[in-house]
VEXDOVO-841421 format. One record per residue (C-alpha): residue number from 1; x, y, z. Coordinates in steps of 0.2 Angstrom, whole numbers, plus 2048, in hexadecimal, padded with zeros to 3 digits. Example, Ala and Ser with C-alpha at 12.3 -4.5 7.8 and 13.67 -1.06 7.14 Angstrom:
BEGIN
<r><n>1</n><u>83E</u><v>7EA</v><w>827</w></r>
<r><n>2</n><u>844</u><v>7FB</v><w>824</w></r>
//
This chain:
BEGIN
<r><n>1</n><u>318</u><v>2FB</v><w>68D</w></r>
<r><n>2</n><u>319</u><v>2E9</v><w>693</w></r>
<r><n>3</n><u>312</u><v>2DC</v><w>686</w></r>
<r><n>4</n><u>312</u><v>2CA</v><w>685</w></r>
<r><n>5</n><u>30B</u><v>2C2</v><w>676</w></r>
<r><n>6</n><u>308</u><v>2AF</v><w>674</w></r>
<r><n>7</n><u>308</u><v>2A5</v><w>664</w></r>
<r><n>8</n><u>308</u><v>292</v><w>65E</w></r>
<r><n>9</n><u>2F8</u><v>28D</v><w>664</w></r>
<r><n>10</n><u>2EC</u><v>282</v><w>659</w></r>
<r><n>11</n><u>2E3</u><v>271</v><w>656</w></r>
<r><n>12</n><u>2EE</u><v>262</v><w>658</w></r>
<r><n>13</n><u>2E8</u><v>250</v><w>65B</w></r>
<r><n>14</n><u>2EB</u><v>246</v><w>66A</w></r>
<r><n>15</n><u>2FD</u><v>241</v><w>66C</w></r>
<r><n>16</n><u>304</u><v>24F</v><w>661</w></r>
<r><n>17</n><u>30F</u><v>25E</v><w>665</w></r>
<r><n>18</n><u>30E</u><v>272</v><w>665</w></r>
<r><n>19</n><u>31B</u><v>27F</v><w>66A</w></r>
<r><n>20</n><u>314</u><v>28E</v><w>671</w></r>
<r><n>21</n><u>31E</u><v>29F</v><w>670</w></r>
<r><n>22</n><u>31C</u><v>2AE</v><w>67B</w></r>
<r><n>23</n><u>325</u><v>2BF</v><w>676</w></r>
<r><n>24</n><u>328</u><v>2CA</v><w>684</w></r>
<r><n>25</n><u>32C</u><v>2DD</v><w>681</w></r>
<r><n>26</n><u>32D</u><v>2EC</v><w>68D</w></r>
<r><n>27</n><u>339</u><v>2E5</v><w>699</w></r>
<r><n>28</n><u>34A</u><v>2EE</v><w>69C</w></r>
<r><n>29</n><u>352</u><v>2DE</v><w>6A1</w></r>
<r><n>30</n><u>351</u><v>2CD</v><w>698</w></r>
<r><n>31</n><u>351</u><v>2C4</v><w>6AA</w></r>
<r><n>32</n><u>33F</u><v>2C1</v><w>6B1</w></r>
<r><n>33</n><u>335</u><v>2B2</v><w>6B5</w></r>
<r><n>34</n><u>328</u><v>2AD</v><w>6A8</w></r>
<r><n>35</n><u>31A</u><v>2A0</v><w>6AA</w></r>
<r><n>36</n><u>30E</u><v>297</v><w>6A0</w></r>
<r><n>37</n><u>2FC</u><v>294</v><w>6A6</w></r>
<r><n>38</n><u>2ED</u><v>28E</v><w>69E</w></r>
<r><n>39</n><u>2DA</u><v>28D</v><w>6A0</w></r>
<r><n>40</n><u>2CD</u><v>282</v><w>69A</w></r>
<r><n>41</n><u>2BB</u><v>285</v><w>698</w></r>
<r><n>42</n><u>2B3</u><v>286</v><w>6A9</w></r>
<r><n>43</n><u>2C2</u><v>283</v><w>6B3</w></r>
<r><n>44</n><u>2CE</u><v>290</v><w>6BC</w></r>
<r><n>45</n><u>2DF</u><v>295</v><w>6B4</w></r>
<r><n>46</n><u>2ED</u><v>289</v><w>6B8</w></r>
<r><n>47</n><u>2FF</u><v>28D</v><w>6B9</w></r>
<r><n>48</n><u>308</u><v>27F</v><w>6B0</w></r>
<r><n>49</n><u>31A</u><v>284</v><w>6AE</w></r>
<r><n>50</n><u>327</u><v>293</v><w>6B3</w></r>
<r><n>51</n><u>338</u><v>297</v><w>6AD</w></r>
<r><n>52</n><u>343</u><v>2A4</v><w>6B6</w></r>
<r><n>53</n><u>34D</u><v>2B1</v><w>6AE</w></r>
<r><n>54</n><u>35D</u><v>2A7</v><w>6AB</w></r>
<r><n>55</n><u>355</u><v>296</v><w>6A8</w></r>
<r><n>56</n><u>35D</u><v>28F</v><w>6B8</w></r>
<r><n>57</n><u>34B</u><v>28A</v><w>6BF</w></r>
<r><n>58</n><u>33E</u><v>282</v><w>6B6</w></r>
<r><n>59</n><u>32E</u><v>27C</v><w>6BE</w></r>
<r><n>60</n><u>31F</u><v>272</v><w>6B8</w></r>
<r><n>61</n><u>30E</u><v>26D</v><w>6BE</w></r>
<r><n>62</n><u>30B</u><v>25A</v><w>6C1</w></r>
<r><n>63</n><u>2FE</u><v>25A</v><w>6B3</w></r>
<r><n>64</n><u>30C</u><v>25E</v><w>6A5</w></r>
<r><n>65</n><u>31C</u><v>258</v><w>6AC</w></r>
<r><n>66</n><u>326</u><v>24D</v><w>6A1</w></r>
<r><n>67</n><u>31B</u><v>254</v><w>692</w></r>
<r><n>68</n><u>31E</u><v>266</v><w>691</w></r>
<r><n>69</n><u>32F</u><v>26F</v><w>691</w></r>
<r><n>70</n><u>331</u><v>281</v><w>694</w></r>
<r><n>71</n><u>340</u><v>28C</v><w>68D</w></r>
<r><n>72</n><u>345</u><v>29E</v><w>689</w></r>
<r><n>73</n><u>351</u><v>2A7</v><w>67D</w></r>
<r><n>74</n><u>355</u><v>2B7</v><w>686</w></r>
<r><n>75</n><u>35B</u><v>2BE</v><w>676</w></r>
<r><n>76</n><u>34C</u><v>2BD</v><w>66D</w></r>
<r><n>77</n><u>341</u><v>2C1</v><w>67D</w></r>
<r><n>78</n><u>338</u><v>2B1</v><w>679</w></r>
<r><n>79</n><u>333</u><v>2A3</v><w>685</w></r>
<r><n>80</n><u>32C</u><v>293</v><w>67E</w></r>
<r><n>81</n><u>322</u><v>284</v><w>684</w></r>
<r><n>82</n><u>324</u><v>274</v><w>67A</w></r>
<r><n>83</n><u>315</u><v>269</v><w>67E</w></r>
<r><n>84</n><u>316</u><v>256</v><w>679</w></r>
<r><n>85</n><u>30A</u><v>248</v><w>67B</w></r>
<r><n>86</n><u>2FC</u><v>253</v><w>67C</w></r>
<r><n>87</n><u>2EB</u><v>24D</v><w>682</w></r>
<r><n>88</n><u>2DA</u><v>253</v><w>680</w></r>
<r><n>89</n><u>2DA</u><v>259</v><w>692</w></r>
<r><n>90</n><u>2E8</u><v>265</v><w>68E</w></r>
<r><n>91</n><u>2DB</u><v>270</v><w>683</w></r>
<r><n>92</n><u>2DB</u><v>281</v><w>68A</w></r>
<r><n>93</n><u>2DF</u><v>293</v><w>687</w></r>
<r><n>94</n><u>2F3</u><v>295</v><w>68B</w></r>
<r><n>95</n><u>2F9</u><v>2A4</v><w>693</w></r>
<r><n>96</n><u>30A</u><v>2AC</v><w>694</w></r>
<r><n>97</n><u>30E</u><v>2B6</v><w>6A3</w></r>
<r><n>98</n><u>31D</u><v>2BE</v><w>6AB</w></r>
<r><n>99</n><u>323</u><v>2C5</v><w>6BC</w></r>
<r><n>100</n><u>32B</u><v>2D6</v><w>6BE</w></r>
<r><n>101</n><u>33B</u><v>2CC</v><w>6C5</w></r>
<r><n>102</n><u>346</u><v>2BE</v><w>6C4</w></r>
<r><n>103</n><u>346</u><v>2B2</v><w>6D1</w></r>
<r><n>104</n><u>34C</u><v>2A0</v><w>6D6</w></r>
<r><n>105</n><u>33A</u><v>29D</v><w>6DC</w></r>
<r><n>106</n><u>32F</u><v>29A</v><w>6CD</w></r>
<r><n>107</n><u>31E</u><v>297</v><w>6D4</w></r>
<r><n>108</n><u>30E</u><v>291</v><w>6C9</w></r>
<r><n>109</n><u>302</u><v>29D</v><w>6D3</w></r>
<r><n>110</n><u>2FA</u><v>2AC</v><w>6C9</w></r>
<r><n>111</n><u>300</u><v>2B7</v><w>6D9</w></r>
<r><n>112</n><u>312</u><v>2B2</v><w>6D3</w></r>
<r><n>113</n><u>30F</u><v>2BD</v><w>6C2</w></r>
<r><n>114</n><u>30C</u><v>2CF</v><w>6BD</w></r>
<r><n>115</n><u>309</u><v>2CF</v><w>6AB</w></r>
<r><n>116</n><u>2FF</u><v>2C4</v><w>69F</w></r>
<r><n>117</n><u>2FD</u><v>2C1</v><w>68D</w></r>
<r><n>118</n><u>2EC</u><v>2BF</v><w>684</w></r>
<r><n>119</n><u>2EE</u><v>2AC</v><w>682</w></r>
<r><n>120</n><u>2EE</u><v>2A0</v><w>674</w></r>
<r><n>121</n><u>2E2</u><v>292</v><w>671</w></r>
<r><n>122</n><u>2E7</u><v>27F</v><w>671</w></r>
<r><n>123</n><u>2DC</u><v>272</v><w>66C</w></r>
<r><n>124</n><u>2E0</u><v>261</v><w>66D</w></r>
<r><n>125</n><u>2D4</u><v>254</v><w>664</w></r>
<r><n>126</n><u>2D1</u><v>242</v><w>669</w></r>
//
């Protein structure tokens, strides 16, 4: 059974950093696209970053480019999102998501992904 479990969320002051982790289990191959999305209260879920199976392609939303870094360790079936220079507007529930394939196209649409975690709360205080 495919499962994605996020961790690393919490409360941080503006300008601080957090590192989110997503452990993926149930895939027969370690190569598949993984994305991070977030959803703030009253807003739609937003795709913010994607990494393909061999870490050749990394994609970022404009809102996080230069501040967030996505990476993965396929030996540990884990994908990370390093978040620096956090702002209050980064406050949201952060979701890890995976597609059923590895592709050089690494989109930020919900339609690009098939499996979702339960999310982890990130709160940035001003």
